[in-house]
N, C-alpha and C positions, 0 to 999 in steps of 0.2 A: 590685325591678328597674325601677321606673317611671322612674328617672333614666338608665337605660342608653342610650336614644336620644340624650339630651342629651350624654352622654359620647362617644358615637360621633361626634356632630356636632362636638364640640370637637376630637376627634382629626383628623377630615378637614379641619377648618379649619386645623390646623397643617400638614397635607400641602399644602394649597392655597397656603401661603406659598412653597413651592418652585415651584408652578405659576405664580405671579405673576412669577417670574423668567423662565421659559422662554416666557412668552406673547409676548415681544418678541424679534424676530430679532437685534437688536443686542446684547441681553444674552447670548444664546447665543454670539454671536461673541466678546464680551468674555470669557466663561468659557473658551471654547476657547483664546484667547490666554493667559489666566492659567494654564492647564494646561501651557503651554509654558515660561513664565518669569514671574517677578515683574516688574511694571512700574509706573511712575508714571501718574497720571491723564492727564498730558500725552502720554505715549507711547501710552497706550491710545486717546486721542482721535485722535491722528494716524493710528494703525494702522487705525482703524475709520471714519475720515472724519467723525467727530462733532465738534460744537462742544464746547469744554471744559465748559461748564455742563451740556450734555446728557449727556456721558459721566459727569460727577460724579453726576448725578441717577440714572442707571442703576446706578452702582456702589453708591449708597446703598440702593437697593432690594435689591440682591444682598447687601449687608452685613447688612441687617435680616433677611434669610432665612438668614443665617449661612453663606452659600456662599463668601464671600470674607472675608479678614482683612487688616488693615493693620499697618504698622509705620512709625514716624517716625524719621527721621535728621535732626536739626536741624529746619529748616523743611520738609523733604521728607517726603512720605507715599507709601509704596509699597503696592501691592495685590498679593495672591497668592490662589490657590485655597486654601480653608480646609482641604483634606485630599485624600488620594488618592481617597476615596470620591466627592468632587465630580467629579473627572476621570473616574472610572468611570461616573458618571451621564451626563456629556457624551458619552462613548463609546457608552453604551447608547442614548442618544437618536439619535446618528448611525446606529447599526445599525438601530434601529427604523424610522427614516425611510427608509432604503434598502430595507428589507424590505417596508414597507407603502405607500410612496408612489412610484408609477412616475415621477412628475414629477422626482424627484431624479436618477434615471439619465438621464432625457430632457435635463435641464439639463447634466449632465456630458457626454453625447454631443454636445450642441450646441456645447460648448466644446472638443470633441476630446480630452477627458481621461477618458473612461469606461474601465472595466476591460477591455472588449472591444477598445478601440482602443489601449490602452497595455499592453504585455506586462509582467506583474508577476513578481517573484521572491519566493518564500516565505522566511520567516525561517530555516527549516532549510536551504534551499538556500544562502542567503546565508552562513550560518555556515560551511557546508562549503567554499564557494568562497573565503571569506576565509582560512580556515585553509590552504587549498591555494595561496594567493597569486595567485588567478586574477582578482580584481576589485579595483577602487578604489571604496570606499564614499564617497559624496558627500552631505553634509548641506547642503541648499540653503535652509534657513531663515535668518532674520536671525542675525547673530553672537551677540547676547545670548541667543537661545534655544539655540544650540549650547553656549554657555558654561554654561547652566543644566543641561544634560544632553544627552549624545549617545551614539551607538553607539561602543564602543571602537574606536579606529583610524580612525574616519571623518574625512574632511577637511572643514573648513568652507569652503564656497564659495557664498555667497548668490546666489540667482538673478540679482539685479540686476548682479552682478559677473562672472557666469559667462562671457559671451561675450568680455569683455576679457581674461580670464585662462585661456582654453582651452589656451594653450601650456604651462601648469603641469601639465596632465594628460598623462601618457605615452600615446602613441598605440596601444600594443600591447594594453593590458588593457581589458576591458569595464568600464564605469562602471555602478554601481547607485546611483541617487539616491533619497533619502527626504526627507519633510518632516513635516507635522503629523498625517497620517492619511489614510484612504481618500478623504475628501472634500476634501483639500487639493489645490490646483492647482499648487503650486510645483514639485513633483517631475515631474509629467507635462510641464509646460512646459520644464523643464530637459532632459528626455529628448528632447523634440521638437527643441530647439535643437541638442543634441549629435548626434542622428541627421542633422539637416540639414547638419552639418559633417562628415559621414562617419564619426562615431564610433559604436562599439557601445555601446548604453546601454539600460538597463531601469529600471523603478521597483521599489522594495520594495512588497510587497503592502499594507502599511499604513504606519504612521509610528512616531515615537518613543514616543507615549503607549501604543500597543498593545505595542510592544517591551518597555517598562517593566512593563506589567501582566502580561506573560507571564513575568516573573521573570528576564528576561535582563539581563546586566550593563550598567550605564550609567555613563559617565564624566562628570565635571564639570570645568570649567575650560577655558581657551583660551590658546594660546601666541601669540607675536607673528607666527608664520607662518600662523595660522589653524587650527593643529592642536591636539592635546592639549598642555597645558602641560608644558614640559621642566623648569621650575624646581622643580616639586614633583610628587610622585607623584600621578597622577590618582585622584580619589576614586571608588570604585565603590559603587553602591547596588543592592539587590535588593528585590523585593517581600517584605514582612514586616519589613524593617528600618525604623527611623525615617527619614523623608525628610529630607535636608539642605536647608536654605533656599538657593534659587538666588541667584546674583548679581543685583543690581538694575539696572534700566535707569533712567538719570537723569531728573530732572525735579522739578517742584514742584507741590504741589496746594494 
């Protein structure tokens, strides 16, 4: 057994490969984005405010740790999360940060998007109210993320277009907005905008990743009107089934 300490050291060295990814905040942000939809390095650089070379360097570290995978279409290379377990890891990291770091909620409160200041709807309540036809579900993430997977029946209305398209939302029903998860700012900002215009609006308690991990149905695809595609039956996925590869966001790497 004299070699056992060395074997343990080798094991923890492998675990540290994951740690090298999450040691940098931009890598966590990149992983969070890739758990929403497959993207090119250009799209990732733009979304995170990084230079192209810097984004590529971060992605290489993540690829070496086998947290992301790539595929090539001609000259284009697209990145995606390597599996659902990667996204569960990102979700667990978010949960741990909120549970152990008071600074997280302090930052959210300073932005006016904390759970106490933004009324939330549980998944069970949302399902019941959707079945009763009492709410409009609004996906305020970018369109490519909606296309990669969304709550069935949800309308795609990215936050950046929401104010200009308010007339598309009937005034009678309450709106429930959702985005990438409990730390995402898009849905709370959408709710603040809607309430400022006199609309009844609340946020889902979390986001699409948590909805998917709960085993609830997820549709893929997007129609020309920003809703689920009418040209083909929407594909539904549940936890335990093999995940379908999401549509890609264009670019070159």
